[in-house]
C-alpha positions as semicolon CSV with decimal commas, in nm:
position;residue;x (nm);y (nm);z (nm)
1;M;-0,150;-1,352;2,261
2;V;-0,029;-1,576;1,979
3;H;0,317;-1,485;1,853
4;L;0,339;-1,373;1,490
5;T;0,604;-1,631;1,406
6;S;0,378;-1,910;1,529
7;I;0,096;-1,794;1,300
8;I;0,329;-1,775;1,000
9;E;0,490;-2,111;1,075
10;A;0,150;-2,280;1,085
11;E;0,056;-2,117;0,752
12;T;0,371;-2,239;0,581
13;K;0,276;-2,599;0,665
14;D;-0,066;-2,584;0,498
15;Q;-0,137;-2,842;0,231
16;A;-0,122;-2,741;-0,133
17;F;-0,310;-2,923;-0,407
18;P;-0,152;-3,197;-0,625
19;A;-0,072;-2,979;-0,927
20;A;0,126;-2,735;-0,711
21;D;0,316;-3,017;-0,541
22;A;0,401;-3,171;-0,877
23;F;0,524;-2,839;-1,013
24;C;0,739;-2,792;-0,703
25;N;0,910;-3,125;-0,770
26;N;0,971;-3,014;-1,127
27;L;1,131;-2,690;-1,006
28;K;1,358;-2,875;-0,765
29;Q;1,486;-3,082;-1,055
30;Q;1,522;-2,782;-1,285
31;Y;1,726;-2,569;-1,044
32;G;1,906;-2,864;-0,890
33;P;2,135;-2,851;-0,588
34;S;2,119;-2,470;-0,582
35;T;1,756;-2,484;-0,466
36;L;1,719;-2,377;-0,103
37;A;1,341;-2,337;-0,087
38;V;1,029;-2,330;-0,302
39;L;0,751;-2,095;-0,192
40;F;0,393;-2,110;-0,318
41;Y;0,165;-1,807;-0,287
42;G;-0,086;-1,596;-0,476
43;S;-0,428;-1,640;-0,631
44;C;-0,406;-2,016;-0,684
45;L;-0,324;-2,066;-0,317
46;R;-0,615;-1,845;-0,213
47;Q;-0,859;-2,023;-0,443
48;K;-0,704;-2,369;-0,393
49;T;-0,708;-2,438;-0,766
50;D;-0,514;-2,353;-1,080
51;A;-0,817;-2,378;-1,310
52;G;-0,785;-2,090;-1,555
53;L;-0,500;-1,947;-1,348
54;V;-0,120;-1,946;-1,334
55;L;0,061;-2,082;-1,029
56;D;0,297;-1,842;-0,848
57;F;0,628;-1,968;-0,710
58;Y;0,942;-1,816;-0,566
59;V;1,251;-2,035;-0,584
60;L;1,524;-1,935;-0,339
61;V;1,873;-2,036;-0,454
62;D;2,222;-2,019;-0,311
63;S;2,390;-1,943;-0,644
64;Y;2,251;-1,770;-0,951
65;A;2,537;-1,900;-1,165
66;N;2,464;-2,263;-1,081
67;A;2,085;-2,230;-1,084
68;L;2,043;-2,034;-1,407
69;K;2,325;-2,182;-1,618
70;S;2,370;-1,849;-1,794
71;Q;2,611;-1,571;-1,706
72;I;2,381;-1,309;-1,858
73;A;2,075;-1,433;-1,669
74;A;2,277;-1,456;-1,347
75;A;2,406;-1,101;-1,392
76;F;2,055;-0,966;-1,452
77;A;1,928;-1,150;-1,144
78;Q;2,203;-1,011;-0,924
79;L;2,149;-0,658;-1,053
80;L;1,768;-0,652;-1,056
81;P;1,614;-0,950;-0,877
82;P;1,420;-1,163;-0,924
83;N;1,441;-1,329;-1,265
84;V;1,094;-1,439;-1,372
85;Y;1,006;-1,729;-1,601
86;Y;0,683;-1,862;-1,746
87;L;0,684;-2,243;-1,739
88;E;0,441;-2,514;-1,841
89;M;0,422;-2,876;-1,730
90;P;0,196;-3,165;-1,831
91;F;-0,001;-3,295;-1,535
92;E;-0,255;-3,575;-1,556
93;D;-0,469;-3,486;-1,860
94;R;-0,390;-3,115;-1,880
95;V;-0,118;-2,849;-1,885
96;V;-0,028;-2,663;-1,565
97;R;0,116;-2,313;-1,603
98;A;0,333;-2,121;-1,359
99;K;0,512;-1,793;-1,312
100;V;0,839;-1,873;-1,139
101;A;1,058;-1,608;-0,976
102;V;1,417;-1,703;-0,896
103;I;1,598;-1,506;-0,628
104;S;1,899;-1,558;-0,404
105;A;1,821;-1,634;-0,042
106;N;2,022;-1,332;0,075
107;Q;1,830;-1,094;-0,151
108;F;1,501;-1,247;-0,038
109;L;1,589;-1,198;0,329
110;R;1,691;-0,836;0,270
111;G;1,384;-0,762;0,060
112;T;1,141;-0,880;0,327
113;S;1,312;-0,697;0,613
114;R;1,235;-0,359;0,768
115;E;1,551;-0,226;0,605
116;A;1,399;-0,275;0,258
117;F;1,258;0,051;0,125
118;T;1,073;-0,086;-0,178
119;S;0,761;-0,287;-0,107
120;S;0,786;-0,551;-0,380
121;L;0,888;-0,840;-0,154
122;W;0,747;-0,748;0,186
123;A;0,408;-0,663;0,036
124;R;0,392;-0,986;-0,164
125;F;0,496;-1,206;0,127
126;A;0,282;-1,035;0,387
127;Q;0,020;-1,259;0,228
128;P;-0,018;-1,631;0,311
129;T;0,263;-1,848;0,176
130;I;0,333;-2,220;0,185
131;I;0,687;-2,357;0,200
132;L;0,657;-2,651;-0,037
133;Y;1,025;-2,737;-0,001
134;A;1,313;-2,632;0,222
135;R;1,660;-2,783;0,208
136;N;1,680;-2,816;0,586
137;D;1,539;-2,680;0,911
138;K;1,779;-2,385;0,912
139;V;1,654;-2,268;0,573
140;R;1,292;-2,327;0,674
141;N;1,332;-2,118;0,990
142;Q;1,503;-1,839;0,795
143;V;1,212;-1,827;0,552
144;I;0,953;-1,831;0,832
145;H;1,123;-1,536;1,003
146;A;1,146;-1,353;0,669
147;L;0,772;-1,400;0,613
148;A;0,701;-1,273;0,965
149;N;0,924;-0,972;0,896
150;A;0,728;-0,904;0,578
151;V;0,401;-0,891;0,773
152;S;0,536;-0,663;1,046
153;T;0,703;-0,436;0,790
154;M;0,380;-0,404;0,592
155;I;0,192;-0,308;0,908
156;T;0,446;-0,059;1,044
157;R;0,487;0,110;0,705
158;T;0,111;0,160;0,675
159;T;-0,012;0,261;1,021
160;P;0,137;0,616;1,001
161;L;-0,097;0,681;0,706
162;L;-0,411;0,596;0,905
163;G;-0,617;0,810;1,140
164;E;-0,619;0,815;1,518
165;T;-0,849;0,513;1,512
166;F;-0,851;0,233;1,256
167;S;-0,961;-0,126;1,215
168;E;-0,777;-0,428;1,078
169;R;-0,975;-0,387;0,757
170;D;-0,874;-0,020;0,726
171;L;-0,511;-0,114;0,777
172;W;-0,485;-0,393;0,523
173;V;-0,698;-0,235;0,251
174;R;-0,481;0,076;0,274
175;A;-0,164;-0,135;0,281
176;F;-0,248;-0,328;-0,035
177;T;-0,377;-0,016;-0,210
178;E;-0,050;0,165;-0,140
179;T;0,170;-0,125;-0,243
180;Y;-0,024;-0,186;-0,566
181;G;0,037;0,181;-0,637
182;A;0,411;0,124;-0,602
183;E;0,413;-0,132;-0,884
184;L;0,307;-0,145;-1,247
185;R;0,019;-0,373;-1,159
186;P;-0,296;-0,391;-1,374
187;E;-0,523;-0,444;-1,074
188;Q;-0,877;-0,315;-1,034
189;K;-0,938;-0,072;-0,747
190;T;-1,145;-0,334;-0,566
191;K;-0,860;-0,589;-0,560
192;A;-0,727;-0,474;-0,223
193;I;-1,070;-0,510;-0,063
194;E;-1,121;-0,855;-0,215
195;L;-0,780;-0,969;-0,096
196;V;-0,849;-0,869;0,263
197;E;-1,203;-1,005;0,269
198;S;-1,091;-1,340;0,130
199;N;-0,893;-1,415;0,447
200;F;-1,002;-1,155;0,699
201;T;-0,959;-1,382;1,001
202;R;-0,595;-1,431;0,911
203;Y;-0,525;-1,060;0,865
204;T;-0,695;-0,990;1,198
205;A;-0,476;-1,247;1,371
206;V;-0,145;-1,118;1,236
207;T;-0,243;-0,758;1,308
208;N;-0,320;-0,840;1,670
209;A;0,010;-1,027;1,694
210;V;0,201;-0,717;1,581
211;L;-0,001;-0,433;1,738
212;G;-0,159;-0,615;2,028
213;P;-0,534;-0,672;2,064
214;H;-0,748;-0,364;2,011
215;K;-0,971;-0,226;2,281
216;A;-1,336;-0,311;2,342
217;S;-1,437;-0,044;2,091
218;G;-1,316;-0,274;1,814
219;V;-1,057;-0,032;1,676
220;F;-0,691;0,046;1,729
221;H;-0,583;0,383;1,866
222;Q;-0,266;0,574;1,789
223;I;-0,130;0,918;1,866
224;L;-0,079;1,109;1,543
225;I;0,214;1,347;1,518
226;P;0,178;1,577;1,214
227;Q;0,547;1,558;1,124
228;Q;0,536;1,178;1,122
229;L;0,234;1,180;0,891
230;V;0,409;1,419;0,652
231;R;0,723;1,202;0,649
232;A;0,519;0,884;0,598
233;K;0,336;1,033;0,299
234;Q;0,665;1,156;0,153
235;R;0,819;0,810;0,187
236;W;0,520;0,647;0,015
237;R;0,534;0,898;-0,271
238;L;0,902;0,819;-0,316
239;R;0,829;0,446;-0,281
240;R;0,567;0,470;-0,559
241;F;0,806;0,654;-0,790
242;Y;1,100;0,425;-0,716
243;G;0,886;0,112;-0,729
244;K;0,732;0,198;-1,065
245;A;1,075;0,277;-1,208
246;L;1,213;-0,056;-1,087
247;N;0,917;-0,243;-1,229
248;A;0,953;-0,069;-1,564
249;L;1,315;-0,185;-1,570
250;R;1,205;-0,536;-1,475
251;L;0,954;-0,533;-1,761
252;I;1,235;-0,455;-2,003
253;K;1,466;-0,710;-1,836
254;A;1,197;-0,975;-1,875
255;S;1,232;-0,942;-2,251
256;F;1,572;-1,107;-2,211
257;T;1,514;-1,344;-1,919
258;F;1,143;-1,435;-1,917
259;S;1,063;-1,707;-2,169
260;G;0,711;-1,641;-2,294
261;S;0,708;-1,303;-2,120
262;L;0,503;-1,118;-2,381
263;D;0,224;-1,373;-2,398
264;Y;0,211;-1,389;-2,020
265;A;0,200;-1,009;-1,991
266;V;-0,085;-0,987;-2,242
267;W;-0,279;-1,259;-2,058
268;K;-0,223;-1,092;-1,721
269;I;-0,326;-0,745;-1,839
270;E;-0,643;-0,870;-2,008
271;R;-0,739;-1,080;-1,705
272;H;-0,707;-0,793;-1,460
273;S;-0,804;-0,488;-1,665
274;G;-0,997;-0,606;-1,970
275;V;-0,744;-0,441;-2,204
276;K;-0,689;-0,687;-2,491
277;F;-0,391;-0,719;-2,725
278;D;-0,322;-0,959;-3,012
279;L;0,049;-1,026;-3,060
280;T;0,187;-1,107;-3,403
281;D;0,476;-1,346;-3,464
282;A;0,686;-1,051;-3,575
283;E;0,623;-0,875;-3,243
284;R;0,724;-1,189;-3,051
285;Q;1,055;-1,188;-3,238
286;R;1,130;-0,837;-3,109
287;P;1,058;-0,880;-2,737
288;L;1,237;-0,569;-2,611
289;L;1,073;-0,327;-2,855
290;T;0,736;-0,500;-2,823
291;G;0,758;-0,496;-2,443
292;I;0,812;-0,120;-2,442
293;K;0,526;-0,066;-2,691
294;L;0,299;-0,290;-2,484
295;F;0,378;-0,091;-2,170
296;V;0,302;0,243;-2,339
297;K;-0,023;0,121;-2,500
298;T;-0,144;-0,036;-2,177
299;L;-0,073;0,286;-1,988
300;R;-0,267;0,491;-2,243
301;R;-0,566;0,256;-2,228
302;G;-0,580;0,269;-1,850
303;G;-0,467;-0,089;-1,794
304;L;-0,199;0,002;-1,540
305;R;-0,319;0,144;-1,210
């Protein structure tokens, strides 16, 4: 049986496309010597294009103070990681756009581990990720093990919610459905299914690496203990409440730390839910108040699921 770490390591070495590589080089320059690693993930990686999309990066740093050049931004990042920025870069004959999350390496390692209660990091990085840059082999290996931990954590947090028999598809659709529910994410109900189907061979491979190959029947078997099921459901209810609260705080924090945050939020909500907003210049000048109003209006219109 192939070891999980081997699968993840191979994934991290996949080739990105030129626009993503160019943006990575730009990020290395922007965050300078503090940059430990640049991770590329998300919809552009899945579709292998940024046409009509926004690139998703995580930049791992060794010092918020040195990387962010602002005591306020560094304090926000330490208190409620990550800090998120919307950046644009000219590339060839067009503009490439990216959402860039900056997080300390230590917080990233903790957030992807089994000790992390909230799902924000281990759910996000249970998906395929490319390491576009790592300072050295030690950092690269730490990131690879963190990504493997994210996958195994996602699986072990979800299996108690399933029945006595389940398939890889059952597992991952339920996993993504639960983790979307723990965030303020404007995703359609079918998003979890689409995500799994887009790379089903991969999700099958990592599941077998964690749980072992299923039997000839084509499903996994587990012994269900009622008390464990009750505890698992309680933990997920608490995870949803806690996760939504954290994300609401991050939405407010973004008003201070996320350049272009309101325009990005409006674009993201419309793309995923069809709920459309037109921001005025006056609203852009009051990002905190506008961010709160946007959150309330989106909730009322059913844009947050």
